[in-house]
KEMIDREN-232868 format. One record per atom (N, C-alpha, C, CB): residue number from 1; atom name; x, y, z. Coordinates in Angstrom, 1 decimal, padded with zeros to 4 digits, always signed. Atoms other than C-alpha are relative to their C-alpha. Glycine has a CB too. Example, Ala and Ser with C-alpha at 12.3 -4.5 7.8 and 13.67 -1.06 7.14 Angstrom:
<pts>
    n  atom       u       v       w
    1     N  +000.9  -001.2  +000.0
    1    CA  +012.3  -004.5  +007.8
    1     C  +000.9  +001.2  +000.0
    1    CB  -001.0  +000.0  +001.2
    2     N  -000.9  -001.1  +000.0
    2    CA  +013.7  -001.1  +007.1
    2     C  -000.8  +001.1  +000.8
    2    CB  +000.4  +000.5  -001.4
</pts>
This chain:
<pts>
    n  atom       u       v       w
    1     N  +001.3  +000.5  -000.1
    1    CA  +026.7  +028.3  +206.2
    1     C  +000.0  -001.5  +000.0
    1    CB  -000.9  +000.6  -001.1
    2     N  +000.0  +001.5  -000.1
    2    CA  +026.1  +024.7  +207.3
    2     C  -001.4  -000.5  -000.4
    2    CB  +000.3  -000.4  +001.4
    3     N  +001.3  +000.5  +000.5
    3    CA  +023.4  +022.8  +205.4
    3     C  -000.1  -001.5  +000.4
    3    CB  -000.2  +000.2  -001.5
    4     N  +000.2  +001.4  -000.4
    4    CA  +021.9  +019.5  +206.5
    4     C  -000.5  -000.7  -001.3
    4    CB  -001.0  -000.2  +001.2
    5     N  +000.4  +000.7  +001.2
    5    CA  +021.9  +017.3  +203.3
    5     C  +000.2  -001.4  +000.2
    5    CB  +000.8  +000.6  -001.2
    6     N  -000.2  +001.5  -000.1
    6    CA  +021.3  +013.6  +203.3
    6     C  -000.1  -000.6  -001.4
    6    CB  -001.1  -000.6  +000.9
    7     N  +000.1  +000.5  +001.4
    7    CA  +022.2  +012.1  +199.9
    7     C  -000.8  -001.3  -000.1
    7    CB  +001.4  -000.2  -000.5
    8     N  +000.8  +001.2  +000.1
    8    CA  +020.4  +008.9  +200.8
    8     C  -001.5  +000.2  +000.2
    8    CB  +000.6  -001.0  +001.1
    9     N  +001.4  -000.3  -000.2
    9    CA  +017.1  +010.6  +201.5
    9     C  -000.8  -000.1  -001.3
    9    CB  -000.1  +001.4  +000.6
   10     N  +000.9  +000.0  +001.1
   10    CA  +014.2  +010.2  +199.2
   10     C  -000.4  +001.4  -000.5
   10    CB  -001.3  -000.9  +000.3
   11     N  +000.3  -001.4  +000.4
   11    CA  +013.8  +014.0  +199.2
   11     C  +001.1  +000.5  -000.9
   11    CB  -000.1  +000.9  +001.4
   12     N  -001.1  -000.5  +000.9
   12    CA  +015.6  +015.6  +196.3
   12     C  +000.9  +001.0  +000.7
   12    CB  -000.7  +000.7  -001.2
   13     N  -001.0  -000.8  -000.6
   13    CA  +018.8  +017.4  +197.2
   13     C  -000.4  +001.5  -000.1
   13    CB  +001.4  -000.3  -000.5
   14     N  +000.3  -001.4  +000.2
   14    CA  +017.6  +020.7  +195.8
   14     C  -001.1  +000.5  +001.0
   14    CB  -000.5  +000.4  -001.4
   15     N  +001.1  -000.3  -001.0
   15    CA  +014.5  +020.5  +198.1
   15     C  +000.7  +000.1  +001.4
   15    CB  -001.1  -001.0  -000.1
   16     N  -000.7  +000.0  -001.3
   16    CA  +016.8  +019.7  +201.1
   16     C  +000.8  +001.3  +000.2
   16    CB  +001.0  -001.2  +000.1
   17     N  -000.7  -001.3  -000.1
   17    CA  +018.9  +022.8  +200.3
   17     C  -001.0  +001.1  +000.3
   17    CB  +000.7  +000.3  -001.3
   18     N  +001.0  -001.0  -000.2
   18    CA  +015.8  +025.0  +200.1
   18     C  -000.5  -000.1  +001.5
   18    CB  -001.2  -000.2  -000.9
   19     N  +000.6  +000.2  -001.4
   19    CA  +014.4  +023.5  +203.4
   19     C  +001.0  +000.4  +001.0
   19    CB  -000.4  -001.5  +000.2
   20     N  -001.0  -000.4  -001.0
   20    CA  +017.7  +024.0  +205.2
   20     C  +000.2  +001.5  +000.1
   20    CB  +001.3  -000.7  -000.4
   21     N  -000.2  -001.4  +000.0
   21    CA  +018.0  +027.6  +204.1
   21     C  -001.3  +000.7  +000.7
   21    CB  +000.1  +000.6  -001.4
   22     N  +001.2  -000.4  -000.7
   22    CA  +014.3  +028.2  +205.1
   22     C  +000.1  -000.1  +001.5
   22    CB  -001.2  -000.8  -000.5
   23     N  -000.1  +000.2  -001.5
   23    CA  +015.0  +026.7  +208.5
   23     C  +001.0  +000.9  +000.7
   23    CB  +000.4  -001.4  +000.2
   24     N  -001.0  -000.9  -000.6
   24    CA  +018.1  +028.8  +209.1
   24     C  -000.5  +001.4  +000.1
   24    CB  +001.3  -000.1  -000.8
   25     N  +000.6  -001.4  +000.0
   25    CA  +016.2  +032.0  +208.2
   25     C  -001.0  +000.1  +001.1
   25    CB  -000.6  +000.3  -001.4
   26     N  +001.0  +000.0  -001.0
   26    CA  +013.3  +031.0  +210.4
   26     C  +000.6  +000.0  +001.4
   26    CB  -001.0  -001.2  -000.2
   27     N  -000.7  +000.1  -001.3
   27    CA  +015.7  +030.2  +213.3
   27     C  +000.8  +001.3  +000.3
   27    CB  +000.8  -001.2  +000.1
   28     N  -000.8  -001.2  -000.3
   28    CA  +017.5  +033.6  +212.9
   28     C  +001.5  -000.2  -000.3
   28    CB  -000.2  +000.5  +001.4
   29     N  -001.4  +000.3  +000.3
   29    CA  +020.7  +031.9  +211.8
   29     C  +000.5  +000.8  -001.2
   29    CB  +000.3  -001.5  -000.1
   30     N  -000.2  -000.9  +001.2
   30    CA  +020.5  +033.8  +208.5
   30     C  -000.9  +001.2  +000.1
   30    CB  -000.2  -000.8  -001.3
   31     N  +000.7  -001.2  -000.2
   31    CA  +019.5  +037.4  +208.7
   31     C  -000.3  +000.7  -001.3
   31    CB  +000.8  +001.0  +000.9
   32     N  +000.2  -000.7  +001.2
   32    CA  +017.9  +039.6  +206.1
   32     C  +001.2  +000.9  -000.4
   32    CB  -001.3  +000.9  +000.2
   33     N  -001.2  -000.7  +000.5
   33    CA  +020.6  +041.2  +204.0
   33     C  +001.3  -000.8  +000.0
   33    CB  +000.2  +001.3  +000.8
   34     N  -001.2  +000.8  +000.0
   34    CA  +023.1  +038.5  +204.7
   34     C  +000.2  -000.7  -001.3
   34    CB  -000.1  -001.1  +001.2
   35     N  -000.4  +000.6  +001.3
   35    CA  +025.0  +037.2  +201.7
   35     C  +000.2  -001.5  +000.1
   35    CB  +001.2  +000.7  -000.6
   36     N  -000.2  +001.5  +000.0
   36    CA  +024.8  +033.5  +200.8
   36     C  +001.2  -000.3  -000.9
   36    CB  -001.3  -000.6  -000.6
   37     N  -001.1  +000.4  +000.9
   37    CA  +027.6  +031.6  +199.2
   37     C  -000.4  +000.0  -001.5
   37    CB  +000.6  -001.4  +000.4
   38     N  +000.3  +000.1  +001.4
   38    CA  +027.8  +031.6  +195.4
   38     C  -000.5  -001.4  -000.3
   38    CB  +001.2  +000.4  -000.9
   39     N  +000.5  +001.4  +000.4
   39    CA  +026.2  +028.6  +193.6
   39     C  +001.2  -000.9  -000.1
   39    CB  -000.7  +000.1  -001.3
   40     N  -001.2  +000.8  +000.1
   40    CA  +029.7  +027.4  +192.8
   40     C  +000.6  -000.4  +001.3
   40    CB  +001.1  +000.7  -000.9
   41     N  -000.6  +000.3  -001.4
   41    CA  +031.0  +027.7  +196.4
   41     C  -000.9  -001.0  +000.8
   41    CB  +000.1  +001.4  +000.8
   42     N  +000.9  +000.9  -000.8
   42    CA  +027.9  +026.0  +197.9
   42     C  +000.1  -001.4  -000.6
   42    CB  -001.4  +000.5  +000.0
   43     N  +000.0  +001.3  +000.7
   43    CA  +028.0  +023.2  +195.3
   43     C  +001.3  -000.7  +000.4
   43    CB  -000.1  +000.1  -001.5
   44     N  -001.3  +000.6  -000.4
   44    CA  +031.7  +022.6  +196.1
   44     C  +000.0  -000.4  +001.5
   44    CB  +001.2  +000.9  -000.3
   45     N  +000.0  +000.2  -001.4
   45    CA  +031.1  +022.8  +199.8
   45     C  -000.8  -001.3  +000.4
   45    CB  -000.6  +001.2  +000.7
   46     N  +000.8  +001.2  -000.3
   46    CA  +028.3  +020.2  +199.9
   46     C  +000.1  -001.1  -001.0
   46    CB  -001.5  +000.5  +000.1
   47     N  -000.4  +001.1  +001.0
   47    CA  +029.7  +018.2  +197.0
   47     C  -001.3  -000.4  -000.8
   47    CB  +000.6  -001.2  +000.7
   48     N  +001.1  +000.3  +000.9
   48    CA  +026.7  +018.4  +194.6
   48     C  +000.2  +000.8  -001.3
   48    CB  -001.4  +000.4  +000.7
   49     N  -000.1  -000.6  +001.3
   49    CA  +026.2  +019.4  +191.0
   49     C  -000.5  +001.5  +000.1
   49    CB  -000.9  -000.7  -001.0
   50     N  +000.3  -001.4  +000.0
   50    CA  +026.1  +023.2  +190.3
   50     C  -001.5  +000.2  -000.3
   50    CB  +000.8  +000.7  -001.0
   51     N  +001.4  -000.2  +000.4
   51    CA  +022.6  +022.8  +188.7
   51     C  -000.9  -000.3  +001.2
   51    CB  -000.3  -001.0  -001.2
   52     N  +000.9  +000.3  -001.1
   52    CA  +021.2  +021.3  +191.9
   52     C  -000.1  +001.2  +000.9
   52    CB  +000.6  -001.2  +000.8
   53     N  +000.0  -001.2  -000.8
   53    CA  +022.2  +024.4  +193.9
   53     C  -000.7  +001.1  -000.7
   53    CB  +001.5  +000.4  +000.4
   54     N  +000.7  -001.1  +000.8
   54    CA  +021.1  +026.7  +191.1
   54     C  -001.5  -000.2  +000.0
   54    CB  +000.5  -000.1  -001.5
   55     N  +001.4  +000.2  -000.1
   55    CA  +017.7  +025.1  +191.1
   55     C  -000.6  +000.4  +001.4
   55    CB  -000.4  -001.5  -000.3
   56     N  +000.4  -000.4  -001.4
   56    CA  +017.4  +025.5  +194.9
   56     C  -000.1  +001.5  +000.1
   56    CB  +000.9  -000.6  +001.0
   57     N  +000.0  -001.5  +000.0
   57    CA  +018.4  +029.2  +194.6
   57     C  -001.1  +000.6  -000.8
   57    CB  +001.4  +000.5  -000.4
   58     N  +001.1  -000.5  +000.9
   58    CA  +016.0  +029.7  +191.7
   58     C  -001.3  +000.0  +000.7
   58    CB  +000.0  -000.7  -001.3
   59     N  +001.3  +000.2  -000.6
   59    CA  +013.1  +028.3  +193.7
   59     C  -000.1  +001.0  +001.2
   59    CB  -000.1  -001.4  +000.5
   60     N  +000.1  -000.9  -001.1
   60    CA  +014.0  +030.4  +196.8
   60     C  -000.1  +001.4  -000.5
   60    CB  +001.3  -000.1  +000.8
   61     N  +000.1  -001.3  +000.6
   61    CA  +014.4  +033.5  +194.6
   61     C  -001.4  +000.3  -000.4
   61    CB  +001.0  +000.2  -001.1
   62     N  +001.4  -000.1  +000.5
   62    CA  +011.0  +032.9  +193.0
   62     C  -001.0  +000.2  +001.1
   62    CB  -000.3  -001.3  -000.8
   63     N  +000.8  -000.2  -001.2
   63    CA  +009.5  +032.6  +196.5
   63     C  +000.2  +001.2  +000.8
   63    CB  +000.1  -001.2  +000.9
   64     N  -000.3  -001.3  -000.6
   64    CA  +011.0  +035.9  +197.5
   64     C  +000.8  -000.2  +001.3
   64    CB  -001.3  +000.7  +000.3
   65     N  -000.7  +000.3  -001.2
   65    CA  +013.1  +034.3  +200.3
   65     C  +001.5  +000.6  -000.2
   65    CB  +000.1  -001.5  +000.3
   66     N  -001.3  -000.5  +000.3
   66    CA  +016.4  +035.3  +198.6
   66     C  -000.1  +000.9  -001.2
   66    CB  +001.1  -001.1  -000.2
   67     N  +000.0  -000.8  +001.2
   67    CA  +017.4  +037.8  +196.0
   67     C  +001.4  -000.1  -000.6
   67    CB  -000.4  +001.5  +000.3
   68     N  -001.3  +000.1  +000.7
   68    CA  +020.2  +037.3  +193.4
   68     C  +000.1  +001.3  -000.8
   68    CB  +000.1  -001.2  -000.9
   69     N  -000.3  -001.2  +000.7
   69    CA  +021.7  +040.5  +192.2
   69     C  +001.3  -000.2  -000.8
   69    CB  +000.2  +001.2  +001.0
   70     N  -001.1  +000.3  +001.0
   70    CA  +023.9  +040.1  +189.1
   70     C  +001.2  +000.9  +000.4
   70    CB  -000.4  +000.3  -001.4
   71     N  -001.2  -000.7  -000.3
   71    CA  +027.5  +041.0  +189.9
   71     C  +000.2  +000.3  +001.5
   71    CB  +000.1  +001.2  -000.7
   72     N  -000.2  -000.3  -001.4
   72    CA  +026.9  +041.4  +193.6
   72     C  -000.2  -001.2  +000.9
   72    CB  -001.1  +001.0  +000.5
   73     N  +000.1  +001.2  -000.7
   73    CA  +025.7  +038.1  +194.9
   73     C  -001.5  -000.3  +000.3
   73    CB  +000.8  +000.1  +001.3
   74     N  +001.4  +000.4  -000.4
   74    CA  +022.7  +036.4  +196.5
   74     C  -000.1  +000.3  +001.5
   74    CB  -000.2  -001.6  -000.2
   75     N  +000.2  -000.5  -001.4
   75    CA  +021.2  +037.8  +199.7
   75     C  -001.4  -000.5  +000.5
   75    CB  +000.0  +001.5  +000.0
   76     N  +001.3  +000.3  -000.6
   76    CA  +018.5  +036.8  +202.2
   76     C  -000.9  +001.3  +000.0
   76    CB  +000.3  -000.5  +001.5
   77     N  +000.9  -001.2  +000.1
   77    CA  +015.5  +039.1  +201.7
   77     C  -000.8  +000.2  +001.2
   77    CB  -000.9  -000.1  -001.2
   78     N  +000.8  -000.1  -001.2
   78    CA  +013.6  +038.3  +204.8
   78     C  -000.5  -001.3  +000.5
   78    CB  -001.2  +001.0  -000.2
   79     N  +000.6  +001.3  -000.6
   79    CA  +011.8  +035.8  +207.0
   79     C  -001.3  -000.3  -000.8
   79    CB  -000.4  +000.3  +001.5
   80     N  +001.1  +000.4  +000.8
   80    CA  +009.3  +033.8  +205.0
   80     C  -001.3  +000.2  +000.8
   80    CB  +000.1  -001.5  -000.5
   81     N  +001.2  -000.1  -000.7
   81    CA  +005.7  +034.5  +205.8
   81     C  -000.7  -001.4  +000.0
   81    CB  -000.9  +001.0  -000.7
   82     N  +000.7  +001.3  -000.2
   82    CA  +003.1  +031.8  +206.7
   82     C  -000.4  -000.6  -001.3
   82    CB  -001.2  +000.3  +000.8
   83     N  +000.4  +000.6  +001.3
   83    CA  +002.0  +031.4  +203.1
   83     C  +001.2  -000.6  -000.7
   83    CB  -000.6  +001.1  -000.9
   84     N  -001.2  +000.6  +000.6
   84    CA  +005.5  +030.8  +201.9
   84     C  +000.4  -001.3  +000.7
   84    CB  +001.2  +001.0  +000.1
   85     N  -000.3  +001.2  -000.8
   85    CA  +006.1  +028.3  +204.7
   85     C  -000.9  -001.1  -000.4
   85    CB  +000.0  +000.3  +001.5
   86     N  +001.0  +001.1  +000.3
   86    CA  +002.9  +026.4  +203.9
   86     C  +000.2  -000.5  -001.4
   86    CB  -001.4  +000.6  +000.1
   87     N  -000.3  +000.4  +001.3
   87    CA  +003.8  +026.4  +200.2
   87     C  +001.2  -000.9  -000.1
   87    CB  +000.2  +001.2  -001.0
   88     N  -001.2  +000.8  -000.1
   88    CA  +007.2  +025.0  +201.0
   88     C  -000.3  -001.4  +000.6
   88    CB  +001.0  +000.7  +000.9
   89     N  +000.3  +001.3  -000.6
   89    CA  +005.7  +022.3  +203.3
   89     C  -000.8  -000.9  -001.0
   89    CB  -001.0  +000.3  +001.2
   90     N  +000.7  +000.8  +000.9
   90    CA  +003.3  +021.2  +200.6
   90     C  +000.9  -000.5  -001.2
   90    CB  -001.1  +000.8  -000.7
   91     N  -001.0  +000.3  +001.0
   91    CA  +006.1  +021.2  +198.0
   91     C  +000.9  -001.2  +000.5
   91    CB  +000.9  +001.2  -000.4
   92     N  -000.8  +001.1  -000.6
   92    CA  +008.2  +019.0  +200.3
   92     C  -000.8  -001.3  +000.1
   92    CB  +000.5  +000.4  +001.4
   93     N  +000.9  +001.2  -000.1
   93    CA  +005.3  +016.6  +200.9
   93     C  -000.1  -000.7  -001.3
   93    CB  -001.3  +000.3  +000.6
   94     N  +000.2  +000.5  +001.3
   94    CA  +004.7  +016.2  +197.2
   94     C  +001.3  -000.6  -000.5
   94    CB  -000.4  +001.1  -001.0
   95     N  -001.3  +000.6  +000.4
   95    CA  +008.5  +015.6  +196.6
   95     C  +000.2  -001.3  +000.6
   95    CB  +001.1  +001.0  +000.4
   96     N  -000.1  +001.2  -000.7
   96    CA  +008.5  +012.9  +199.2
   96     C  -000.9  -001.1  -000.7
   96    CB  -000.4  +000.1  +001.5
   97     N  +000.9  +000.9  +000.6
   97    CA  +005.5  +011.2  +197.7
   97     C  +000.4  -000.4  -001.4
   97    CB  -001.5  +000.6  -000.1
   98     N  -000.4  +000.3  +001.4
   98    CA  +006.8  +011.5  +194.1
   98     C  +001.2  -000.9  +000.1
   98    CB  +000.4  +001.3  -000.7
   99     N  -001.1  +000.9  -000.1
   99    CA  +010.1  +009.9  +195.2
   99     C  -000.4  -001.4  +000.3
   99    CB  +001.0  +000.6  +001.0
  100     N  +000.5  +001.3  -000.4
  100    CA  +008.3  +007.0  +196.8
  100     C  -000.7  -000.7  -001.2
  100    CB  -000.9  +000.1  +001.2
  101     N  +000.7  +000.5  +001.1
  101    CA  +006.1  +006.5  +193.8
  101     C  +001.0  -000.5  -001.1
  101    CB  -001.0  +001.0  -000.6
  102     N  -001.0  +000.4  +001.0
  102    CA  +009.1  +006.5  +191.4
  102     C  +000.8  -001.2  +000.4
  102    CB  +000.9  +001.2  -000.2
  103     N  -000.8  +001.2  -000.5
  103    CA  +011.0  +004.0  +193.6
  103     C  -000.9  -001.2  -000.1
  103    CB  +000.4  +000.2  +001.4
  104     N  +000.9  +001.2  +000.1
  104    CA  +008.0  +001.7  +193.7
  104     C  -000.2  -000.4  -001.4
  104    CB  -001.4  +000.3  +000.7
  105     N  +000.2  +000.3  +001.4
  105    CA  +007.5  +001.9  +190.0
  105     C  +001.3  -000.6  -000.5
  105    CB  -000.3  +001.3  -000.8
  106     N  -001.2  +000.6  +000.5
  106    CA  +011.2  +001.2  +189.4
  106     C  +000.2  -001.4  +000.5
  106    CB  +001.2  +000.9  +000.5
  107     N  +000.0  +001.3  -000.6
  107    CA  +010.8  -001.9  +191.6
  107     C  -001.0  -000.9  -000.7
  107    CB  -000.2  +000.0  +001.5
  108     N  +000.9  +000.8  +000.7
  108    CA  +008.1  -003.1  +189.3
  108     C  -001.4  -000.1  +000.5
  108    CB  +000.5  -001.4  -000.1
  109     N  +001.4  +000.0  -000.5
  109    CA  +004.9  -002.4  +191.3
  109     C  -000.9  +000.8  -001.0
  109    CB  +000.0  +000.7  +001.4
  110     N  +001.0  -000.6  +000.9
  110    CA  +001.8  -001.5  +189.3
  110     C  -000.6  +001.1  +000.8
  110    CB  -001.0  -001.0  -000.5
  111     N  +000.8  -001.1  -000.7
  111    CA  -000.2  +001.7  +190.0
  111     C  -001.0  -000.5  +001.0
  111    CB  -000.6  +000.9  -001.0
  112     N  +001.1  +000.5  -000.9
  112    CA  -003.0  -000.4  +191.5
  112     C  +000.6  -000.6  +001.3
  112    CB  -000.8  -001.1  -000.7
  113     N  -000.7  +000.5  -001.2
  113    CA  -000.5  -002.2  +193.9
  113     C  +000.4  +001.1  +000.9
  113    CB  +001.1  -000.9  -000.4
  114     N  -000.4  -001.2  -000.8
  114    CA  +000.9  +001.1  +195.0
  114     C  -001.1  +000.7  +000.7
  114    CB  +000.8  +001.0  -000.9
  115     N  +001.2  -000.6  -000.5
  115    CA  -002.5  +002.6  +195.5
  115     C  -000.5  -000.8  +001.2
  115    CB  -001.1  +000.2  -001.0
  116     N  +000.6  +000.9  -001.1
  116    CA  -003.7  -000.4  +197.6
  116     C  +000.9  +000.1  +001.2
  116    CB  -000.1  -001.4  -000.5
  117     N  -001.0  +000.0  -001.1
  117    CA  -000.5  -000.4  +199.7
  117     C  -000.1  +001.4  +000.8
  117    CB  +001.4  -000.3  -000.5
  118     N  +000.1  -001.4  -000.6
  118    CA  -000.8  +003.4  +200.3
  118     C  -001.2  +000.1  +000.8
  118    CB  +000.1  +001.1  -001.1
  119     N  +001.2  -000.1  -000.7
  119    CA  -004.4  +003.2  +201.3
  119     C  +000.0  -000.9  +001.3
  119    CB  -001.2  -000.5  -000.8
  120     N  -000.2  +000.8  -001.2
  120    CA  -003.6  +000.3  +203.7
  120     C  +000.9  +000.7  +001.1
  120    CB  +000.5  -001.4  -000.3
  121     N  -000.9  -000.7  -000.9
  121    CA  -000.7  +002.2  +205.3
  121     C  -000.6  +001.3  +000.6
  121    CB  +001.3  +000.3  -000.7
  122     N  +000.7  -001.2  -000.5
  122    CA  -002.8  +005.4  +205.6
  122     C  -001.0  -000.4  +001.1
  122    CB  -000.7  +000.8  -001.2
  123     N  +001.0  +000.4  -001.0
  123    CA  -005.5  +003.5  +207.4
  123     C  +000.7  -000.3  +001.3
  123    CB  -000.8  -001.2  -000.5
  124     N  -000.8  +000.3  -001.2
  124    CA  -002.9  +002.1  +209.9
  124     C  +000.5  +001.2  +000.7
  124    CB  +001.1  -001.0  -000.4
  125     N  -000.6  -001.2  -000.5
  125    CA  -001.2  +005.4  +210.3
  125     C  -001.1  +000.9  +000.7
  125    CB  +000.6  +000.8  -001.1
  126     N  +001.0  -000.8  -000.6
  126    CA  -004.5  +007.2  +211.0
  126     C  -000.5  -000.6  +001.3
  126    CB  -001.2  +000.2  -001.0
  127     N  +000.4  +000.7  -001.2
  127    CA  -005.5  +004.6  +213.5
  127     C  +001.0  +000.2  +001.2
  127    CB  -000.2  -001.5  -000.2
  128     N  -001.0  -000.2  -000.9
  128    CA  -002.2  +005.0  +215.2
  128     C  +000.2  +001.5  +000.5
  128    CB  +001.4  -000.5  -000.6
  129     N  -000.3  -001.4  -000.2
  129    CA  -001.8  +008.8  +215.0
  129     C  -001.3  +000.9  +000.1
  129    CB  +000.9  +000.5  -001.0
  130     N  +001.2  -000.9  +000.0
  130    CA  -005.4  +010.1  +214.7
  130     C  +000.0  +000.8  -001.3
  130    CB  +000.0  +000.9  +001.2
  131     N  +000.2  -000.7  +001.2
  131    CA  -006.8  +012.2  +211.9
  131     C  +000.8  +001.3  -000.1
  131    CB  -001.5  +000.3  -000.2
  132     N  -000.7  -001.3  -000.2
  132    CA  -005.1  +015.4  +213.2
  132     C  -000.5  +001.0  -001.0
  132    CB  +001.5  -000.2  -000.3
</pts>
């Protein structure tokens, strides 16, 4: 299983793992019933902490996308439905925003400066791209 992980991205790695697995299932690259690598194997393969992979698997299991069976392994349960996909999209969006806010705060920007900059950028973005 090949995952697209960008360690320099503002998106947390566990969210990137989830998103990559979701995408592979939606594209038919991972089939229902197919076994996924163990947490240890995947962590070693993509060179991340075991807890990062465990968190991604936990979230996917909670969403019903995969199923972990003690002693047997972790398996794809099925193609995510529209509600699961939308929940995932919203979670990813919030993760991106949270990462940007934390970075701005770490650089010393105040909440009011961040809010003003965000509103200005949103106005420009909407003018450029439309309300959609």
